[in-house]
ZAMARGU-4260 file (C-alpha; in steps of 0.2 Angstrom, whole numbers, plus 5000, padded with zeros to 4 digits):
<rodrens>
0) 5040/5453/5030 | 5037/5449/5011 | 5021/5440/5006 | 5022/5421/5003 | 5026/5417/4985
5) 5010/5407/4983 | 4998/5419/4991 | 4982/5421/4982 | 4983/5434/4969 | 5002/5434/4968
10) 5011/5430/4951 | 5017/5414/4960 | 5000/5408/4964 | 4994/5412/4946 | 5009/5403/4939
15) 5006/5387/4950 | 4988/5388/4946 | 4992/5388/4927 | 5003/5372/4930 | 4988/5364/4938
20) 4977/5368/4923 | 4990/5360/4911 | 4991/5345/4922 | 4972/5343/4921 | 4972/5345/4902
25) 4985/5331/4901 | 4975/5320/4911 | 4959/5324/4902 | 4969/5320/4886 | 4974/5303/4892
30) 4956/5299/4898 | 4951/5302/4879 | 4966/5294/4870 | 4973/5282/4882 | 4991/5288/4878
35) 5002/5285/4893 | 5014/5300/4890 | 5000/5311/4894 | 4997/5302/4910 | 5015/5303/4915
40) 5016/5322/4910 | 5000/5325/4921 | 5008/5316/4936 | 5025/5326/4934 | 5015/5343/4934
45) 5004/5339/4949 | 5020/5333/4958 | 5028/5350/4954 | 5015/5360/4961 | 5016/5350/4978
50) 5034/5353/4979 | 5033/5371/4977 | 5018/5377/4987 | 5012/5377/5005 | 4996/5386/5000
55) 4981/5375/5006 | 4970/5377/4992 | 4984/5374/4979 | 4991/5358/4988 | 4973/5352/4990
60) 4970/5353/4972 | 4987/5345/4968 | 4984/5331/4979 | 4967/5328/4971 | 4976/5329/4954
65) 4989/5316/4959 | 4975/5305/4967 | 4965/5305/4950 | 4982/5300/4940 | 4985/5286/4952
70) 4967/5280/4950 | 4969/5280/4931 | 4986/5271/4933 | 4977/5257/4944 | 4964/5255/4930
75) 4977/5254/4917 | 4989/5241/4926 | 4979/5235/4942 | 4992/5239/4955 | 4983/5240/4972
80) 4996/5252/4979 | 4991/5265/4966 | 4972/5264/4972 | 4977/5265/4990 | 4988/5280/4987
85) 4974/5288/4978 | 4962/5286/4992 | 4975/5293/5005 | 4978/5308/4994 | 4959/5312/4992
90) 4957/5311/5011 | 4972/5322/5013 | 4966/5335/5001 | 4950/5336/5011 | 4957/5336/5029
95) 4962/5355/5030 | 4944/5360/5026 | 4934/5349/5039 | 4916/5353/5035 | 4919/5369/5025
100) 4914/5369/5007 | 4925/5376/4994 | 4926/5377/4975 | 4936/5360/4975 | 4930/5350/4990
105) 4914/5343/4980 | 4926/5336/4967 | 4937/5328/4980 | 4923/5320/4989 | 4916/5314/4972
110) 4934/5306/4968 | 4935/5299/4986 | 4918/5290/4983 | 4923/5283/4966 | 4940/5276/4972
115) 4933/5269/4988 | 4920/5259/4978 | 4933/5253/4966 | 4943/5247/4981 | 4927/5239/4988
120) 4926/5229/4971 | 4943/5222/4974 | 4944/5219/4993 | 4925/5216/4997 | 4927/5227/5012
125) 4910/5234/5016 | 4918/5249/5026 | 4924/5256/5009 | 4907/5255/5002 | 4898/5263/5017
130) 4911/5277/5016 | 4909/5279/4997 | 4891/5282/4999 | 4894/5295/5013 | 4906/5304/5002
135) 4896/5305/4987 | 4881/5312/4997 | 4892/5326/5004 | 4897/5330/4987 | 4880/5331/4980
140) 4874/5341/4995 | 4886/5355/4989 | 4881/5353/4971 | 4866/5365/4965 | 4852/5357/4954
145) 4859/5366/4939 | 4877/5364/4942 | 4889/5358/4928 | 4895/5343/4939 | 4877/5337/4944
150) 4876/5324/4932 | 4892/5316/4936 | 4889/5316/4954 | 4872/5309/4952 | 4879/5295/4942
155) 4892/5292/4955 | 4878/5290/4968 | 4869/5278/4957 | 4884/5268/4955 | 4886/5268/4975
160) 4868/5262/4976 | 4871/5249/4963 | 4886/5242/4973 | 4876/5241/4989 | 4863/5230/4978
165) 4877/5219/4973 | 4883/5217/4991 | 4867/5214/5000 | 4854/5210/4987 | 4843/5226/4992
170) 4830/5229/4979 | 4827/5247/4987 | 4845/5251/4982 | 4843/5245/4965 | 4826/5254/4962
175) 4834/5271/4969 | 4850/5267/4958 | 4838/5266/4942 | 4830/5283/4947 | 4846/5291/4950
180) 4854/5286/4934 | 4838/5292/4925 | 4841/5309/4934 | 4859/5309/4929 | 4855/5307/4910
185) 4841/5320/4911 | 4853/5333/4917 | 4868/5329/4907 | 4873/5340/4892 | 4869/5330/4876
190) 4884/5322/4868 | 4896/5324/4883 | 4906/5310/4892 | 4894/5313/4907 | 4879/5308/4897
195) 4888/5293/4890 | 4893/5287/4907 | 4875/5290/4914 | 4867/5280/4899 | 4879/5266/4901
200) 4876/5264/4920 | 4857/5266/4917 | 4858/5251/4905 | 4867/5240/4917 | 4855/5245/4932
205) 4839/5241/4920 | 4847/5223/4916 | 4848/5220/4935 | 4831/5227/4937 | 4824/5214/4924
210) 4834/5200/4934 | 4826/5206/4951 | 4808/5209/4946 | 4795/5195/4948 | 4788/5197/4931
215) 4804/5199/4923 | 4801/5217/4918 | 4803/5213/4899 | 4803/5231/4894 | 4818/5235/4905
220) 4829/5224/4894 | 4824/5232/4878 | 4828/5249/4885 | 4844/5243/4892 | 4849/5236/4875
225) 4844/5252/4866 | 4855/5263/4879 | 4870/5251/4877 | 4869/5252/4858 | 4868/5271/4859
230) 4883/5272/4870 | 4894/5262/4859 | 4889/5272/4844 | 4893/5288/4853 | 4912/5284/4857
235) 4926/5280/4845 | 4933/5261/4846 | 4950/5268/4852 | 4941/5276/4867 | 4948/5269/4883
240) 4930/5263/4889 | 4925/5256/4872 | 4929/5238/4879 | 4918/5241/4895 | 4904/5247/4884
245) 4905/5232/4873 | 4906/5220/4888 | 4890/5229/4895 | 4880/5226/4879 | 4886/5208/4879
250) 4879/5206/4896 | 4862/5214/4892 | 4860/5203/4876 | 4865/5188/4885 | 4852/5191/4898
255) 4838/5194/4885 | 4843/5178/4876 | 4840/5169/4892 | 4823/5177/4893 | 4817/5175/4875
260) 4829/5162/4867 | 4832/5173/4852 | 4849/5166/4844 | 4853/5183/4836 | 4854/5191/4853
265) 4867/5177/4858 | 4877/5179/4842 | 4879/5197/4845 | 4882/5195/4864 | 4896/5182/4859
270) 4905/5194/4847 | 4904/5208/4859 | 4911/5198/4873 | 4925/5191/4864 | 4930/5208/4857
275) 4929/5216/4874 | 4941/5203/4881 | 4953/5204/4867 | 4955/5223/4868 | 4957/5224/4887
280) 4976/5223/4892 | 4982/5209/4903 | 4982/5215/4921 | 4968/5228/4918 | 4957/5227/4934
285) 4941/5227/4924 | 4947/5211/4914 | 4939/5202/4928 | 4921/5208/4924 | 4924/5205/4905
290) 4930/5187/4908 | 4914/5184/4918 | 4903/5190/4905 | 4912/5179/4892 | 4910/5164/4903
295) 4892/5167/4905 | 4890/5168/4886 | 4900/5152/4883 | 4888/5143/4895 | 4873/5149/4885
300) 4882/5143/4869 | 4884/5126/4877 | 4865/5126/4881 | 4861/5130/4863 | 4874/5117/4856
305) 4866/5103/4868 | 4848/5110/4864 | 4845/5107/4883 | 4850/5115/4899 | 4868/5112/4905
310) 4868/5098/4918 | 4865/5104/4935 | 4881/5105/4944 | 4883/5089/4955 | 4870/5079/4946
315) 4881/5067/4937 | 4868/5056/4929 | 4860/5071/4922 | 4863/5066/4903 | 4852/5050/4905
320) 4865/5039/4896 | 4865/5049/4880 | 4882/5052/4872 | 4888/5070/4870 | 4890/5076/4852
325) 4906/5084/4845 | 4898/5100/4845 | 4893/5099/4863 | 4910/5094/4868 | 4918/5108/4859
330) 4906/5120/4868 | 4910/5113/4885 | 4929/5114/4882 | 4926/5133/4877 | 4916/5136/4893
335) 4929/5128/4903 | 4943/5139/4895 | 4932/5154/4898 | 4929/5150/4916 | 4947/5145/4920
340) 4952/5161/4913 | 4940/5172/4923 | 4944/5162/4939 | 4963/5165/4936 | 4961/5183/4933
345) 4949/5186/4948 | 4960/5189/4964 | 4955/5183/4981 | 4944/5195/4990 | 4937/5202/4974
350) 4918/5205/4974 | 4917/5194/4958 | 4928/5180/4965 | 4913/5169/4971 | 4904/5171/4954
355) 4921/5165/4946 | 4922/5150/4958 | 4904/5144/4955 | 4905/5146/4936 | 4922/5137/4935
360) 4915/5124/4946 | 4900/5121/4936 | 4910/5120/4920 | 4921/5107/4927 | 4907/5097/4933
365) 4899/5098/4916 | 4915/5092/4908 | 4915/5077/4920 | 4897/5073/4915 | 4900/5074/4895
370) 4918/5067/4895 | 4918/5055/4910 | 4933/5065/4916 | 4936/5061/4935 | 4950/5074/4936
375) 4938/5087/4932 | 4926/5081/4945 | 4940/5081/4959 | 4945/5099/4953 | 4927/5105/4955
380) 4925/5097/4972 | 4941/5105/4978 | 4936/5122/4971 | 4919/5121/4980 | 4927/5115/4996
385) 4939/5129/4997 | 4926/5143/4993 | 4913/5135/5006 | 4926/5135/5019 | 4932/5153/5016
390) 4925/5164/5029 | 4929/5180/5019 | 4919/5174/5005 | 4901/5181/5002 | 4889/5170/5013
395) 4878/5166/4998 | 4892/5160/4988 | 4898/5149/5002 | 4880/5141/5004 | 4880/5138/4985
400) 4897/5130/4984 | 4894/5119/5000 | 4878/5113/4992 | 4887/5109/4976 | 4902/5101/4985
405) 4890/5089/4993 | 4880/5085/4977 | 4896/5083/4968 | 4903/5071/4981 | 4887/5060/4981
410) 4889/5059/4962 | 4875/5050/4952 | 4868/5034/4946 | 4870/5017/4955 | 4888/5022/4962
415) 4882/5030/4977 | 4889/5023/4993 | 4887/5025/5011 | 4905/5033/5011 | 4899/5046/4998
420) 4885/5051/5009 | 4896/5052/5024 | 4908/5063/5016 | 4894/5074/5009 | 4887/5077/5026
425) 4900/5090/5031 | 4896/5101/5017 | 4877/5099/5019 | 4878/5104/5037 | 4889/5119/5033
430) 4877/5125/5020 | 4861/5123/5031 | 4871/5132/5045 | 4875/5146/5035 | 4859/5148/5025
435) 4849/5160/5038 | 4864/5172/5036 | 4859/5175/5018 | 4842/5182/5025 | 4849/5197/5035
440) 4838/5210/5042 | 4848/5222/5031 | 4836/5219/5017 | 4817/5218/5016 | 4806/5203/5018
445) 4804/5200/4999 | 4823/5202/4996 | 4826/5189/5010 | 4813/5178/5003 | 4823/5179/4986
450) 4839/5175/4993 | 4832/5160/5002 | 4823/5155/4986 | 4840/5152/4977 | 4843/5138/4989
455) 4825/5131/4990 | 4830/5112/4988 | 4845/5113/5000 | 4837/5108/5017 | 4828/5093/5008
460) 4844/5087/5000 | 4853/5088/5016 | 4839/5078/5026 | 4839/5065/5012 | 4858/5062/5014
465) 4855/5061/5033 | 4842/5048/5030 | 4854/5038/5019 | 4865/5037/5035 | 4850/5031/5045
470) 4849/5047/5055 | 4831/5054/5056 | 4835/5066/5070 | 4849/5075/5060 | 4837/5075/5045
475) 4824/5084/5056 | 4837/5096/5063 | 4843/5100/5045 | 4825/5103/5039 | 4821/5114/5054
480) 4836/5124/5051 | 4835/5126/5032 | 4817/5129/5031 | 4804/5143/5038 | 4819/5155/5040
485) 4808/5170/5038 | 4795/5162/5050 | 4809/5159/5063 | 4814/5177/5063 | 4795/5182/5065
490) 4793/5170/5079 | 4809/5176/5087 | 4802/5194/5087 | 4785/5189/5093 | 4789/5177/5107
495) 4786/5184/5124 | 4803/5184/5133 | 4799/5196/5147 | 4805/5184/5160 | 4821/5181/5150
500) 4825/5199/5148 | 4822/5203/5166 | 4838/5192/5169 | 4849/5203/5157 | 4858/5219/5161
505) 4846/5234/5159 | 4855/5241/5143 | 4853/5225/5134 | 4835/5223/5138 | 4831/5241/5134
510) 4840/5240/5117 | 4831/5224/5113 | 4814/5232/5117 | 4818/5247/5106 | 4824/5237/5092
515) 4811/5224/5089 | 4797/5236/5085 | 4809/5246/5074 | 4813/5231/5063 | 4795/5228/5061
520) 4792/5245/5054 | 4784/5245/5036 | 4797/5246/5022 | 4799/5263/5013 | 4801/5264/4994
525) 4816/5274/4996 | 4833/5267/5001 | 4842/5283/5006 | 4838/5290/5023 | 4830/5307/5026
530) 4839/5308/5042 | 4858/5307/5046 | 4865/5294/5034 | 4860/5277/5039 | 4861/5279/5058
535) 4846/5271/5062 | 4844/5283/5077 | 4830/5292/5084 | 4813/5286/5090 | 4801/5285/5075
540) 4784/5278/5078 | 4782/5260/5074 | 4772/5264/5059 | 4785/5275/5051 | 4792/5269/5034
545) 4809/5261/5036 | 4822/5268/5023 | 4834/5254/5017 | 4849/5264/5024 | 4841/5264/5041
550) 4837/5246/5040 | 4855/5242/5037 | 4860/5252/5053 | 4846/5244/5063 | 4852/5227/5056
555) 4870/5230/5063 | 4863/5235/5079 | 4853/5219/5080 | 4868/5208/5076 | 4879/5217/5089
560) 4865/5215/5102 | 4861/5197/5099 | 4880/5193/5100 | 4881/5203/5116 | 4866/5194/5124
565) 4874/5176/5119 | 4890/5181/5128 | 4880/5183/5144 | 4880/5168/5156 | 4866/5156/5152
570) 4861/5165/5136 | 4872/5155/5124 | 4857/5148/5115 | 4847/5165/5114 | 4836/5164/5099
575) 4843/5148/5092 | 4833/5134/5086 | 4828/5123/5101 | 4837/5106/5102 | 4828/5092/5094
580) 4824/5083/5110 | 4816/5099/5117 | 4805/5101/5101 | 4800/5083/5102 | 4796/5083/5120
585) 4785/5099/5118 | 4775/5092/5104 | 4766/5081/5117 | 4754/5067/5113 | 4740/5077/5104
590) 4743/5068/5088 | 4758/5064/5075 | 4766/5077/5065 | 4772/5071/5048 | 4786/5080/5039
595) 4786/5074/5021 | 4804/5077/5013 | 4804/5078/4994 | 4822/5078/4986 | 4829/5071/4970
600) 4840/5060/4981 | 4826/5051/4989 | 4808/5054/4997 | 4803/5050/5015 | 4790/5054/5028
605) 4797/5059/5046 | 4784/5054/5058 | 4786/5063/5075 | 4776/5055/5089 | 4779/5052/5108
610) 4796/5060/5108 | 4803/5050/5094 | 4807/5053/5075 | 4803/5038/5064 | 4807/5038/5045
615) 4794/5030/5033 | 4803/5028/5016 | 4791/5033/5002 | 4798/5022/4989 | 4783/5025/4977
620) 4787/5044/4977 | 4800/5054/4967 | 4804/5072/4966 | 4801/5073/4946 | 4784/5064/4949
625) 4779/5077/4962 | 4784/5092/4951 | 4775/5084/4936 | 4759/5080/4946 | 4759/5097/4955
630) 4759/5106/4938 | 4746/5096/4931 | 4735/5098/4946 | 4736/5116/4945 | 4730/5116/4927
635) 4716/5104/4932 | 4709/5115/4946 | 4709/5130/4936 | 4700/5121/4921 | 4688/5113/4933
640) 4683/5130/4940 | 4682/5139/4923 | 4664/5142/4918 | 4669/5147/4901 | 4676/5130/4897
645) 4665/5116/4889 | 4658/5104/4903 | 4667/5090/4895 | 4684/5099/4899 | 4678/5103/4917
650) 4672/5085/4919 | 4690/5078/4913 | 4698/5091/4925 | 4688/5084/4940 | 4694/5067/4934
655) 4712/5072/4934 | 4709/5079/4952 | 4702/5063/4958 | 4716/5053/4950 | 4729/5065/4959
660) 4720/5063/4976 | 4721/5044/4974 | 4739/5045/4970 | 4743/5055/4985 | 4734/5042/4995
665) 4745/5028/4988 | 4761/5037/4988 | 4761/5046/5004 | 4746/5045/5016 | 4742/5026/5016
670) 4761/5022/5020 | 4761/5035/5034 | 4744/5029/5041 | 4750/5011/5040 | 4766/5015/5049
675) 4756/5024/5062 | 4744/5010/5064 | 4728/5021/5060 | 4715/5009/5054 | 4700/5014/5044
680) 4688/5008/5058 | 4696/5018/5072 | 4685/5030/5082 | 4675/5021/5095 | 4657/5026/5097
685) 4656/5037/5081 | 4670/5049/5088 | 4679/5060/5076 | 4696/5054/5070 | 4711/5059/5079
690) 4722/5074/5075 | 4737/5074/5064 | 4749/5088/5057 | 4756/5089/5039 | 4773/5098/5035
695) 4775/5096/5017 | 4791/5102/5008 | 4795/5109/4991 | 4783/5105/4977 | 4772/5094/4988
700) 4766/5110/4996 | 4755/5114/4982 | 4745/5098/4984 | 4730/5094/4995 | 4737/5080/5007
705) 4723/5082/5018 | 4711/5076/5005 | 4722/5061/4999 | 4712/5046/4995 | 4698/5037/4985
710) 4682/5046/4990 | 4670/5034/4982 | 4671/5025/4998 | 4673/5028/5017 | 4689/5018/5019
715) 4703/5023/5008 | 4704/5042/5011 | 4712/5053/5024 | 4697/5064/5027 | 4689/5049/5035
720) 4704/5043/5045 | 4711/5060/5052 | 4708/5077/5056 | 4722/5085/5047 | 4731/5102/5049
725) 4746/5110/5041 | 4761/5119/5049 | 4776/5127/5041 | 4788/5119/5053 | 4789/5109/5069
730) 4796/5124/5078 | 4780/5135/5073 | 4769/5121/5080 | 4779/5121/5096 | 4777/5140/5098
735) 4758/5140/5093 | 4756/5128/5107 | 4766/5138/5119 | 4755/5153/5116 | 4739/5144/5118
740) 4745/5137/5135 | 4751/5153/5141 | 4734/5162/5137 | 4721/5163/5152 | 4706/5153/5150
745) 4694/5168/5146 | 4688/5164/5128 | 4670/5160/5124 | 4665/5143/5118 | 4656/5152/5103
750) 4664/5165/5092 | 4660/5183/5096 | 4666/5200/5091 | 4673/5196/5075 | 4681/5209/5062
755) 4672/5206/5046 | 4680/5212/5030 | 4670/5209/5014 | 4673/5217/4996 | 4663/5207/4984
760) 4667/5218/4969 | 4684/5227/4971 | 4684/5243/4959 | 4693/5241/4943 | 4698/5223/4946
765) 4687/5216/4932 | 4682/5202/4943 | 4665/5192/4945 | 4656/5200/4960 | 4655/5188/4975
770) 4637/5188/4980 | 4640/5174/4992 | 4653/5184/5001 | 4640/5198/5004 | 4628/5185/5012
775) 4642/5177/5021 | 4648/5194/5028 | 4629/5199/5034 | 4628/5182/5043 | 4643/5185/5053
780) 4640/5203/5056 | 4625/5199/5066 | 4636/5191/5079 | 4638/5201/5096 | 4652/5214/5095
785) 4655/5212/5077 | 4662/5225/5066 | 4659/5225/5048 | 4670/5234/5035 | 4660/5233/5019
790) 4665/5238/5001 | 4671/5257/5003 | 4673/5255/5021 | 4686/5241/5018 | 4702/5252/5015
795) 4720/5246/5018 | 4723/5258/5033 | 4707/5254/5041 | 4709/5235/5040 | 4727/5237/5047
800) 4722/5248/5062 | 4707/5236/5065 | 4717/5220/5065 | 4725/5222/5082 | 4708/5225/5091
805) 4701/5209/5085 | 4707/5191/5090 | 4695/5184/5076 | 4695/5191/5059 | 4685/5184/5044
810) 4689/5190/5025 | 4676/5187/5011 | 4686/5195/4997 | 4695/5192/4981 | 4713/5189/4982
815) 4728/5188/4971 | 4740/5173/4974 | 4758/5175/4978 | 4763/5166/4962 | 4754/5177/4950
820) 4766/5186/4940 | 4773/5202/4948 | 4761/5200/4963 | 4768/5197/4980 | 4751/5191/4986
825) 4737/5203/4992 | 4719/5203/4997 | 4709/5215/4986 | 4701/5229/4996 | 4692/5244/4990
830) 4707/5254/4987 | 4718/5240/4981 | 4724/5250/4966 | 4732/5264/4976 | 4735/5255/4993
835) 4736/5236/4991 | 4735/5225/5006 | 4750/5214/5003 | 4756/5198/5012 | 4771/5209/5017
840) 4760/5221/5026 | 4752/5207/5036 | 4767/5197/5040 | 4776/5212/5048 | 4762/5214/5061
845) 4764/5209/5079 | 4747/5203/5085 | 4749/5194/5102 | 4730/5192/5105 | 4726/5185/5088
850) 4717/5169/5087 | 4708/5165/5071 | 4709/5171/5053 | 4696/5164/5041 | 4701/5169/5023
855) 4686/5166/5012 | 4696/5170/4996 | 4704/5161/4982 | 4722/5154/4982 | 4728/5161/4998
860) 4740/5147/5001 | 4747/5147/4984 | 4765/5155/4983 | 4780/5154/4970 | 4788/5137/4970
865) 4805/5144/4976 | 4797/5150/4991 | 4787/5135/4996 | 4798/5131/5011 | 4795/5149/5018
870) 4776/5148/5018 | 4777/5165/5008 | 4758/5166/5005 | 4743/5176/5012 | 4739/5162/5023
875) 4757/5160/5030 | 4757/5179/5032 | 4742/5179/5044 | 4750/5164/5054 | 4767/5174/5054
880) 4758/5189/5061 | 4752/5179/5076 | 4735/5171/5072 | 4736/5154/5080 | 4723/5147/5068
885) 4721/5151/5050 | 4709/5144/5038 | 4715/5147/5019 | 4713/5140/5002 | 4725/5131/4990
890) 4716/5136/4974 | 4701/5146/4968 | 4685/5143/4977 | 4667/5143/4972 | 4657/5158/4979
895) 4642/5148/4984 | 4651/5134/4991 | 4662/5146/5002 | 4646/5153/5009 | 4640/5136/5013
900) 4656/5130/5020 | 4657/5145/5032 | 4640/5142/5038 | 4644/5123/5043 | 4661/5129/5050
905) 4654/5142/5063 | 4639/5130/5067 | 4652/5117/5072 | 4658/5126/5087 | 4650/5120/5103
910) 4654/5118/5122 | 4662/5101/5117 | 4672/5109/5103 | 4675/5126/5110 | 4681/5141/5099
915) 4694/5143/5093 | 4704/5129/5099 | 4694/5116/5089 | 4696/5126/5073 | 4703/5111/5065
920) 4688/5100/5070 | 4676/5113/5064 | 4684/5114/5047 | 4685/5095/5045 | 4667/5094/5049
925) 4662/5107/5037 | 4672/5099/5023 | 4665/5082/5026 | 4648/5089/5027 | 4651/5097/5010
930) 4659/5081/5002 | 4645/5070/5009 | 4630/5082/5004 | 4628/5072/4988 | 4636/5061/4975
935) 4639/5077/4965 | 4650/5084/4977 | 4660/5068/4980 | 4664/5068/4961 | 4669/5086/4961
940) 4683/5088/4974 | 4689/5105/4968 | 4673/5112/4977 | 4677/5105/4994 | 4696/5100/4995
945) 4704/5118/4993 | 4700/5123/5012 | 4715/5120/5024 | 4718/5123/5042 | 4735/5130/5048
950) 4739/5129/5067 | 4740/5119/5082
</rodrens>
């Protein structure tokens, strides 16, 4: 029997192999020059091989070749069938080999990965992106460190990680993408296409890193700009990727202009963006991204033309009555044209469709503002409505569009009517209902906070709209749904539902018991899993760091589990927010809870008492005034506590603080107390005032409501009228009371067995030593059963190991506030430089026996403004971890005063006021004792007013 014509080593094989080589040369020439005849010739040659051979290796190579040609044709003409065909062929090329590795399979896996990623960009089907990551990992596993294709495949992996960041907002994927692109640049041959690609992608990743970093990472933008310019200089203008590289440079420079307001950056960005769009053929799939960049540049040009920020979408009286100039109107029209083109060229289902909708809607609203064009407003509302109602759209886009839809319907000025607010209620409810889905377990805690921070005013606006319709119970519901989302997740995980689980099928109860500690594992710096790709399988110890890829897999299992449990009879409300009537009933009659809603639409206090919600309009309060006062107050307390400032400046600062406390009394506290009927002379027989709980929202969270008043007398101030506590949400107060009720009555009336952590002078921090903290710790360490971790004993790992063993903990340390630059909030222990104890470390703990955390440290309750509704600060982290009561601080505290306050605090517990249930009473007593010590203290509220109690 004669040998097959195409058997390896035969003349026929060699002839077909040569045809493959010629086809690849033609395709490479097309990639370099963009000449269509070269692409057509490559396709003809690859097809010829397929027609003439049954040899598995030759057919696989030819199918891979046809796939790359179809991919190139898709990039040229944008025909989806070409891309689908390419993916099919890459898979068919791999099919005969299974898990076998040959000379060509790594190339096939790499091509499959890239094509799947490109299709994800068009369809937003997450399955394609997951398969893309798996494919490129398989290719890299078969590529030696010094291999010629190593750089190309690392670049492809970096691009896949970057896509995962775009899809989920996962900063771990972004950080790993940056590192992967750097590795790709390092191993690429100088002057090669591989080096150019890797540099271009690294530049884009650094731009996103700047955007994601809390401190802005300014050096990242400079490096990105250098790389983008080097890439452009390395390729001829006729290179097929020149428009892409131009657009990337424009995007980076536009970002840098926003960070530094350098007009030269904006001028160069505008030239590059316009040129990139102009030289991109119509129908080219990448025209979508280039139009999006041009639209961003046009918006920045508008801001420059108006010398102010563009009006906020939906706020139609943002211009304050000022007529727009001709230059502004030209800039608005240019922006509208650019966003209209971007919207028109971005197909439904594309990953950038949501951005195109938001940009075009904002441009139309701005046109409505500047030109009084009702048709533009109607078009924007229709755009927002369709996007918000589209279940295939990214959930963050849907939330943003629903919010803007509602604000645009309401309009501005004096034209608001009940009909407008009724129409706005539908999108407001939709936005708030969708909001928790933006904070999936797929991403880490800080990434979830960043997602929620984008919509920080949504719940308040929705509640304000409900109050315009005289529906305070709906307002409460919206505030509870749209605030404290991270806390609600923690409460769900920490609630004892043993009885509930006993009524579930065994497999669901077992899965729940396994998943909860897995989701609570500390977050690994790496995204890629060291085990089987993203399975979330196995039984790692609870303290084992959780890679991002495994976190995604666990989140999918969690979502499936919750859905399965809710399908069980009687479990439809599993882990849902309790009904409003239930929450109100469980609050009991221990004292009123007051939620103060701050919105640009209106400001109100919702008073929760005796199972009812009552609205108290705060007509003397406005959102803008609260923001202004909060900013000025922060400056004042920092000046008052700065011993390096002249005494006259410190006195002026104390005067400003007293003025703010008096304003809080007039604008907030007094109207609430009047509505409650709490008079200054209440408290028979010298008894302490009654309890009340404050739930401030938005910018009001930074101000000391508990200290509101004129403290020169004993009448007009809250400290003499009520024992104030704070809680992040009503639901958290209900949970805390449930835990307190469920505990057996076995606690002592006086505090014993504390964990005392004291680091008066953390090494390398350059901070003034806290001698009072040392004395404070020594006093507490003398209590029965106390454990003292002092100085070098107070290490992160030691403290985290000790916390579960002590229901009561006292920290006497320095702290870094959660709003301080790049910091996410941390307590400075001895090893803070190498192993910081962050609020994320604390918040992930599950401490069912925890009772009291006393934080004698600076600014533990300060957080970034956009996270105010999430209580994302050190005090909030201890409460989230399970401490029923937390004593924290709103600003920097005086060392000697803190020692004195702690002594007063612990002395206040007695049989009549047992520990720790009377923590609020003890703190209230201690603060009043400080304030009343002498006239000097009364005139210096920065010393006694920062201390707050969080809990029931």
